[in-house]
N, C-alpha and C positions, 0 to 999 in steps of 0.2 A: 562178733557175741559180747568179746571182752573190750569194744570200741562201747559198745551201748551202754555195758553196764556203767563204765568210764564217764561217758556224760549222765549217766543217772547221777552217779556221786556226785560229780560235778555243778549237779543241780541242787542235791540237798545241799551242800555248801555252802553254794552262795544265798539257797531260801533259808539258813539257818545263821549268815553272816547278815543278810539282811535281813531279819527279822523283827528288828524294830522302826525299819521302816514302814510308813504308811502305800503301798504299790493298788492300792485303789484298781488301775488301770489294767492290771494282770491279765485277769479276768478278762477282760475282750480279748486281748490280744491272744489267750488258750483257746479261746471258744476259736475266732478267725484260723485258726491253725488244725485244727482239729477239724475243721469243714473245708479245710484243702486239704489234709490227706486224705479224707474221706473222699472226696474229686478225682486225686492221683489213686487211690484204691479204686472207684470205680472204673475211670482211665484203663490202667490197667486188666484189670478183671473181663472189661468189655472186647478190650484185646484179642486175649483168649482162645480161642477158638474152641478148647476143649472143655474151657466150662462154659462157653455160652452154648454148645451142642446139649451140654449135660445140664441147665437147667432144667426141661421139664422132669426129668428123673426129680433132681433138688425138692421142684414145687412138691412134688407128689411125697415124697418120702415125709416132707416137713409138714405136711396135712396130715400123713398120718400119726406122725409124731405127734402134733396138738390134739387130734382125736384124744389118740391113746389114753395121755394128759388128765382131755378133761374128762376122758371115763373115769379113769383112777379117782381124780379128786370127787366127783359124785358121790363114789361107791364108797372110799373112806368118811366122806360129808355126812351118809346116807348111816353107815357104824356107829361113828360117833354119836350122833342126835339119839339112836336108839339107845349107847349106853347111857350119856347123859338122861333124859327122857324116859329112864327105863320106870316103869311104874311098878 
């Protein structure tokens, strides 16, 4: 954990020291590295049998949470419309 915090603080220091430079190319490198990290995370998750066997329950619970959030949004929107447009 301290290594990660140290790396982050080192990056902040370099960013502070290089703030006057034009680093327009850095965004492409950051985007590429994020894609690489996502790919490696997918390899790690795909290799874990416990996660792969539990994906169907994860999908089901995600479906229920999304539906619940959608219903709550509609109910609250309806209440807001009644309050705002109350005659």
